[in-house]
DSSP file (Angstrom, degrees, kcal/mol; ACC not computed):
  #  RESIDUE AA STRUCTURE BP1 BP2  ACC     N-H-->O    O-->H-N    N-H-->O    O-->H-N    TCO  KAPPA ALPHA  PHI   PSI    X-CA   Y-CA   Z-CA
    1    1 A M              0   0    0      0, 0.0     2,-0.1     0, 0.0    79,-0.1   0.000 360.0 360.0 360.0 147.4    6.4    8.1   -0.5
    2    2 A N    >   -     0   0    0      4,-2.0     3,-2.2    76,-0.1    75,-0.0  -0.250 360.0 -80.3 -90.3-172.9    9.3    5.9   -1.1
    3    3 A I  T 3  S+     0   0    0      1,-0.3    -1,-0.0     2,-0.1    73,-0.0   0.827 132.6  54.1 -59.6 -32.9   12.9    7.1   -1.5
    4    4 A A  T 3  S-     0   0    0      2,-0.1    -1,-0.3     1,-0.0     0, 0.0   0.464 120.9-109.0 -80.7  -0.5   12.3    7.9   -5.1
    5    5 A G    <   +     0   0    0     -3,-2.2    -2,-0.1     1,-0.3    -1,-0.0   0.634  69.2 147.3  83.8  14.4    9.3   10.1   -4.0
    6    6 A E        -     0   0    0      1,-0.1    -4,-2.0    21,-0.0    -1,-0.3  -0.688  46.1-123.5 -86.5 134.4    6.7    7.8   -5.4
    7    7 A P        -     0   0    0      0, 0.0    19,-2.8     0, 0.0     2,-0.5  -0.476  13.0-134.3 -77.8 147.6    3.4    7.6   -3.5
    8    8 A L  E     -Ab  25  80A   0     71,-1.2    73,-2.1    17,-0.2     2,-0.4  -0.874  24.4-163.4 -97.0 129.2    2.0    4.4   -2.2
    9    9 A R  E     -Ab  24  81A   0     15,-2.8    15,-2.3    -2,-0.5     2,-0.6  -0.951  14.5-157.4-121.0 136.1   -1.7    3.9   -2.9
   10   10 A A  E     -Ab  23  82A   0     71,-1.3    73,-2.7    -2,-0.4     2,-0.4  -0.955  22.8-175.7-108.0 117.2   -4.1    1.5   -1.3
   11   11 A I  E     -Ab  22  83A   0     11,-3.0    11,-3.2    -2,-0.6     2,-0.6  -0.955  23.6-143.8-123.8 131.2   -7.0    1.0   -3.6
   12   12 A L  E     -Ab  21  84A   0     71,-2.2    73,-2.7    -2,-0.4     2,-0.3  -0.836  31.6-175.4 -89.9 120.1  -10.2   -1.0   -3.1
   13   13 A C  E     -A   20   0A   0      7,-3.2     7,-2.7    -2,-0.6     2,-0.4  -0.831  15.6-162.7-119.7 153.2  -11.1   -2.7   -6.4
   14   14 A G  E     +A   19   0A   0     -2,-0.3     2,-0.3     5,-0.2     5,-0.2  -0.999  12.5 167.8-136.8 136.6  -14.0   -4.8   -7.6
   15   15 A H  E >  S-A   18   0A   0      3,-2.4     3,-1.8    -2,-0.4    74,-0.1  -0.928  71.5 -15.7-150.4 122.0  -14.2   -7.0  -10.7
   16   16 A R  T 3  S-     0   0    0     -2,-0.3     3,-0.1     1,-0.3    73,-0.1   0.868 128.6 -49.7  52.4  42.4  -16.9   -9.6  -11.5
   17   17 A G  T 3  S+     0   0    0     72,-0.3     2,-0.5     1,-0.2    -1,-0.3   0.451 113.8 116.5  81.2  -0.5  -18.2   -9.6   -8.0
   18   18 A R  E <   -A   15   0A   0     -3,-1.8    -3,-2.4    28,-0.0     2,-0.5  -0.885  51.2-153.5-104.6 131.1  -14.8  -10.0   -6.4
   19   19 A V  E     +A   14   0A   0     -2,-0.5    27,-2.3    -5,-0.2    28,-0.4  -0.878  20.3 171.0-105.8 132.2  -13.4   -7.3   -4.1
   20   20 A S  E     -AC  13  45A   0     -7,-2.7    -7,-3.2    -2,-0.5     2,-0.5  -0.906  30.2-127.9-136.0 164.2   -9.7   -6.9   -3.7
   21   21 A V  E     -AC  12  44A   0     23,-3.1    23,-2.4    -2,-0.3     2,-0.6  -0.966  19.1-161.1-114.2 126.7   -7.2   -4.5   -2.2
   22   22 A D  E     -AC  11  43A   0    -11,-3.2   -11,-3.0    -2,-0.5     2,-0.6  -0.946   6.1-173.8-110.9 119.5   -4.4   -3.3   -4.4
   23   23 A L  E     +AC  10  42A   0     19,-3.0    19,-2.5    -2,-0.6     2,-0.3  -0.956  25.1 155.2-114.5 112.0   -1.4   -1.8   -2.6
   24   24 A R  E     -AC   9  41A   0    -15,-2.3   -15,-2.8    -2,-0.6     2,-0.4  -0.990  45.8-120.4-146.9 143.5    1.0   -0.3   -5.1
   25   25 A W  E     -A    8   0A   0     15,-2.3    13,-2.5    -2,-0.3     2,-0.3  -0.699  33.3-153.5 -78.7 134.4    3.8    2.2   -5.6
   26   26 A W  E     - C   0  37A   0    -19,-2.8     2,-0.3    -2,-0.4     9,-0.1  -0.744   8.8-158.3-106.5 158.0    2.8    4.8   -8.3
   27   27 A Y  E     - C   0  36A   0      9,-2.7     9,-2.6    -2,-0.3   -22,-0.0  -0.929  20.7-117.7-137.4 159.7    5.3    6.7  -10.4
   28   28 A Q        -     0   0    0     -2,-0.3     7,-0.1     7,-0.2     6,-0.1  -0.876  36.5-127.6 -96.3 116.7    5.5    9.9  -12.5
   29   29 A P    >   -     0   0    0      0, 0.0     3,-2.0     0, 0.0     6,-0.0  -0.266  18.7-117.5 -61.8 151.6    6.2    9.1  -16.1
   30   30 A K  T 3  S+     0   0    0      1,-0.3    -2,-0.0     2,-0.1     0, 0.0   0.755 112.2  65.2 -62.7 -24.9    9.2   10.9  -17.7
   31   31 A D  T 3  S-     0   0    0      1,-0.1    -1,-0.3     0, 0.0    -3,-0.0   0.493 113.8-115.7 -79.3  -0.2    6.9   12.7  -20.2
   32   32 A G    <   +     0   0    0     -3,-2.0    -2,-0.1     1,-0.2     3,-0.1   0.502  67.2 141.1  83.7   4.0    5.2   14.5  -17.3
   33   33 A S        -     0   0    0      1,-0.2    -1,-0.2    -5,-0.0     3,-0.1  -0.099  63.9 -57.9 -70.4 178.4    1.7   12.8  -17.8
   34   34 A R        -     0   0    0      1,-0.1    -1,-0.2    -6,-0.1    -7,-0.1  -0.116  69.4 -87.2 -57.0 152.9   -0.4   11.8  -14.8
   35   35 A I        -     0   0    0     -7,-0.1    -7,-0.2    -3,-0.1    -1,-0.1  -0.269  47.6-157.7 -62.8 151.7    1.0    9.3  -12.3
   36   36 A K  E     -C   27   0A   0     -9,-2.6    -9,-2.7    -3,-0.1     2,-0.2  -0.909  24.0 -94.9-130.9 154.4    0.6    5.7  -13.1
   37   37 A P  E     -C   26   0A   0      0, 0.0   -11,-0.2     0, 0.0     2,-0.1  -0.496  42.2-143.7 -69.7 137.3    0.6    2.4  -11.1
   38   38 A G  E     -     0   0A   0    -13,-2.5   -12,-0.0     2,-0.2   -13,-0.0  -0.303  22.6-108.0 -90.6-179.6    3.9    0.7  -11.1
   39   39 A R  E    S+     0   0A   0     -2,-0.1     2,-0.8   -15,-0.1    -1,-0.1   0.714  94.2  92.7 -80.7 -21.7    4.7   -3.0  -11.1
   40   40 A R  E     +     0   0A   0    -15,-0.2   -15,-2.3     2,-0.0     2,-0.3  -0.643  68.9  70.1 -79.3 112.4    5.8   -3.0   -7.5
   41   41 A G  E     -C   24   0A   0     -2,-0.8     2,-0.3   -17,-0.2   -17,-0.2  -0.976  65.8-110.6 168.1-174.0    2.9   -3.9   -5.4
   42   42 A V  E     -C   23   0A   0    -19,-2.5   -19,-3.0    -2,-0.3     2,-0.4  -0.995   9.1-154.4-147.6 147.4    0.4   -6.6   -4.3
   43   43 A S  E     +C   22   0A   0     -2,-0.3   -21,-0.2   -21,-0.2    -2,-0.0  -0.995  22.8 172.0-124.4 127.3   -3.2   -7.3   -4.8
   44   44 A V  E     -C   21   0A   0    -23,-2.4   -23,-3.1    -2,-0.4     5,-0.1  -0.929  42.0 -88.4-132.9 155.3   -5.0   -9.5   -2.2
   45   45 A P  E >   -C   20   0A   0      0, 0.0     3,-1.7     0, 0.0     4,-0.5  -0.398  36.6-127.7 -59.9 138.4   -8.7  -10.5   -1.6
   46   46 A A  G >  S+     0   0    0    -27,-2.3     3,-1.3     1,-0.3   -26,-0.1   0.828 108.1  64.3 -58.8 -31.8  -10.3   -7.8    0.6
   47   47 A S  G 3  S+     0   0    0    -28,-0.4     4,-0.3     1,-0.3    -1,-0.3   0.742  98.9  54.5 -64.8 -22.1  -11.4  -10.6    3.0
   48   48 A A  G <> S+     0   0    0     -3,-1.7     4,-2.1     1,-0.2     3,-0.3   0.575  83.0  92.0 -85.5 -10.6   -7.8  -11.3    3.7
   49   49 A L  H <> S+     0   0    0     -3,-1.3     4,-2.9    -4,-0.5     5,-0.2   0.881  80.3  52.7 -58.4 -45.5   -7.0   -7.7    4.7
   50   50 A P  H  > S+     0   0    0      0, 0.0     4,-2.2     0, 0.0    -1,-0.2   0.913 112.2  46.1 -58.1 -41.2   -7.7   -8.1    8.5
   51   51 A A  H  > S+     0   0    0     -4,-0.3     4,-2.3    -3,-0.3    -2,-0.2   0.887 113.4  49.6 -67.2 -37.9   -5.3  -11.0    8.8
   52   52 A I  H  X S+     0   0    0     -4,-2.1     4,-2.6     2,-0.2     5,-0.2   0.922 110.6  49.6 -66.2 -44.3   -2.7   -9.2    6.7
   53   53 A V  H  X S+     0   0    0     -4,-2.9     4,-2.5     2,-0.2    -2,-0.2   0.920 111.3  49.8 -60.5 -44.2   -2.9   -6.1    8.9
   54   54 A C  H  X S+     0   0    0     -4,-2.2     4,-2.0    -5,-0.2    -1,-0.2   0.925 112.0  47.6 -60.5 -45.7   -2.6   -8.2   12.1
   55   55 A A  H  X S+     0   0    0     -4,-2.3     4,-2.0     1,-0.2    -2,-0.2   0.903 112.7  48.7 -63.3 -41.4    0.5  -10.0   10.7
   56   56 A L  H  X S+     0   0    0     -4,-2.6     4,-2.6     2,-0.2    -1,-0.2   0.872 108.2  53.8 -68.3 -36.5    2.1   -6.7    9.6
   57   57 A Q  H  X S+     0   0    0     -4,-2.5     4,-2.3     2,-0.2    -1,-0.2   0.911 109.7  48.7 -62.6 -41.1    1.4   -5.1   13.0
   58   58 A G  H  X S+     0   0    0     -4,-2.0     4,-2.1     2,-0.2    -2,-0.2   0.898 110.9  50.5 -63.7 -40.1    3.1   -8.0   14.7
   59   59 A L  H  X S+     0   0    0     -4,-2.0     4,-2.6     2,-0.2    -2,-0.2   0.908 109.7  50.1 -64.3 -42.3    6.1   -7.6   12.3
   60   60 A V  H  X S+     0   0    0     -4,-2.6     4,-2.6     2,-0.2    -2,-0.2   0.922 109.7  51.0 -62.8 -44.2    6.4   -3.9   13.0
   61   61 A R  H  X S+     0   0    0     -4,-2.3     4,-2.4     1,-0.2    -1,-0.2   0.915 112.3  46.9 -59.4 -42.3    6.4   -4.5   16.8
   62   62 A Q  H  X S+     0   0    0     -4,-2.1     4,-2.2     2,-0.2    -2,-0.2   0.907 111.4  50.5 -66.7 -40.9    9.1   -7.1   16.3
   63   63 A M  H  <>S+     0   0    0     -4,-2.6     5,-2.5     2,-0.2     6,-1.1   0.878 111.2  49.3 -65.1 -36.9   11.2   -4.8   14.1
   64   64 A E  H ><5S+     0   0    0     -4,-2.6     3,-1.0     4,-0.2    -2,-0.2   0.927 111.4  49.1 -65.0 -44.1   10.8   -2.0   16.7
   65   65 A A  H 3<5S+     0   0    0     -4,-2.4    -2,-0.2     1,-0.3    -1,-0.2   0.848 112.3  48.6 -63.5 -34.3   11.9   -4.4   19.5
   66   66 A D  T 3<5S-     0   0    0     -4,-2.2    -1,-0.3    -5,-0.1    -2,-0.2   0.476 117.8-112.1 -85.7  -2.8   14.9   -5.5   17.4
   67   67 A G  T < 5S+     0   0    0     -3,-1.0    -3,-0.2    -4,-0.4    -2,-0.1   0.567  85.9 117.4  86.4   8.7   15.9   -2.0   16.6
   68   68 A Y  S   <S+     0   0    0     -5,-2.5     2,-0.3    -6,-0.2    -4,-0.2   0.757  80.8  29.1 -78.6 -24.0   15.1   -2.1   12.9
   69   69 A L  S    S-     0   0    0     -6,-1.1    -2,-0.3    -9,-0.1     2,-0.2  -0.964  84.7-114.7-132.5 149.4   12.5    0.7   13.2
   70   70 A E        -     0   0    0     -2,-0.3    -6,-0.1     1,-0.1    -5,-0.1  -0.543  49.6 -91.8 -74.8 150.5   12.0    3.6   15.6
   71   71 A S  S    S+     0   0    0     -2,-0.2     2,-0.2    -7,-0.1    -1,-0.1  -0.375  98.2   7.2 -62.5 143.1    9.0    3.2   17.8
   72   72 A G  S    S+     0   0    0     -3,-0.1     2,-0.4     2,-0.0    -2,-0.0  -0.540 127.6   2.4  81.6-152.0    6.0    4.9   16.3
   73   73 A R  S    S-     0   0    0     -2,-0.2     2,-0.1     1,-0.1    -2,-0.1  -0.566  75.8-133.9 -75.9 122.2    6.1    6.2   12.8
   74   74 A D    >   -     0   0    0     -2,-0.4     3,-1.9     1,-0.1    -1,-0.1  -0.435  18.3-119.0 -72.2 148.0    9.5    5.5   11.1
   75   75 A A  T 3  S+     0   0    0      1,-0.3    -1,-0.1    -2,-0.1    -2,-0.1   0.755 115.1  48.1 -59.8 -25.2   11.1    8.4    9.2
   76   76 A H  T 3  S+     0   0    0      2,-0.0    -1,-0.3   -73,-0.0   -73,-0.1   0.290  80.6 129.1-100.6   9.8   10.9    6.4    6.0
   77   77 A S    <   -     0   0    0     -3,-1.9     2,-0.1     1,-0.1    -4,-0.0  -0.415  59.4-119.4 -65.6 137.4    7.3    5.3    6.4
   78   78 A P        -     0   0    0      0, 0.0     2,-0.6     0, 0.0    -1,-0.1  -0.366  13.3-119.8 -75.5 155.4    5.3    6.0    3.2
   79   79 A T        -     0   0    0     -2,-0.1   -71,-1.2   -77,-0.0     2,-0.5  -0.864  33.4-147.8 -88.1 125.2    2.3    8.2    3.0
   80   80 A V  E     -b    8   0A   0     -2,-0.6   -71,-0.2   -73,-0.1     0, 0.0  -0.829   7.7-155.5-102.6 133.2   -0.6    6.0    1.9
   81   81 A H  E     -b    9   0A   0    -73,-2.1   -71,-1.3    -2,-0.5     2,-0.2  -0.887  14.1-151.8-106.6 101.5   -3.4    7.4   -0.3
   82   82 A P  E     +b   10   0A   0      0, 0.0     2,-0.3     0, 0.0   -71,-0.2  -0.531  22.5 170.8 -75.4 140.4   -6.5    5.3    0.2
   83   83 A E  E     -b   11   0A   0    -73,-2.7   -71,-2.2    -2,-0.2     2,-0.5  -0.963  29.1-141.4-142.7 157.5   -8.9    5.2   -2.8
   84   84 A V  E     -b   12   0A   0     -2,-0.3     3,-0.2   -73,-0.2   -71,-0.2  -0.986  25.4-163.2-123.0 120.1  -11.9    3.3   -3.9
   85   85 A Y        +     0   0    0    -73,-2.7   -71,-0.2    -2,-0.5     2,-0.1  -0.959  69.0  10.7-152.3 131.4  -12.1    2.4   -7.6
   86   86 A P  S    S-     0   0    0      0, 0.0    -1,-0.4     0, 0.0   -71,-0.0   0.824  71.5-150.7 -75.3 170.0  -14.5    1.5   -9.0
   87   87 A R  S    S+     0   0    0     -3,-0.2     2,-0.5    -2,-0.1    -2,-0.1   0.704  78.2  74.7 -78.4 -19.9  -17.3    2.3   -6.6
   88   88 A E              0   0    0      1,-0.1   -74,-0.2   -74,-0.1    -3,-0.0  -0.826 360.0 360.0 -97.5 129.2  -19.6   -0.5   -7.9
   89   89 A F              0   0    0     -2,-0.5   -72,-0.3   -72,-0.1   -74,-0.1   0.370 360.0 360.0-113.3 360.0  -18.7   -4.0   -6.9
């Protein structure tokens, strides 16, 4: 969750034979209806995910070394909810 309490969701998506990963903050509408995906996020080809994860791990290590993050899980790290939607690609 971010500071506003919004959950971060990682979703595996497929459309017309292309598989992508959508990483997006979701929010609770003011009318109390079900949570919805927000505009803040990114969608990348699933094939790029290993390279992105590697780059982010390197960035986290550097941020820890520079004192921007505590070693291990930072107190402000989001809880990520992985999902697969739709199941047919």
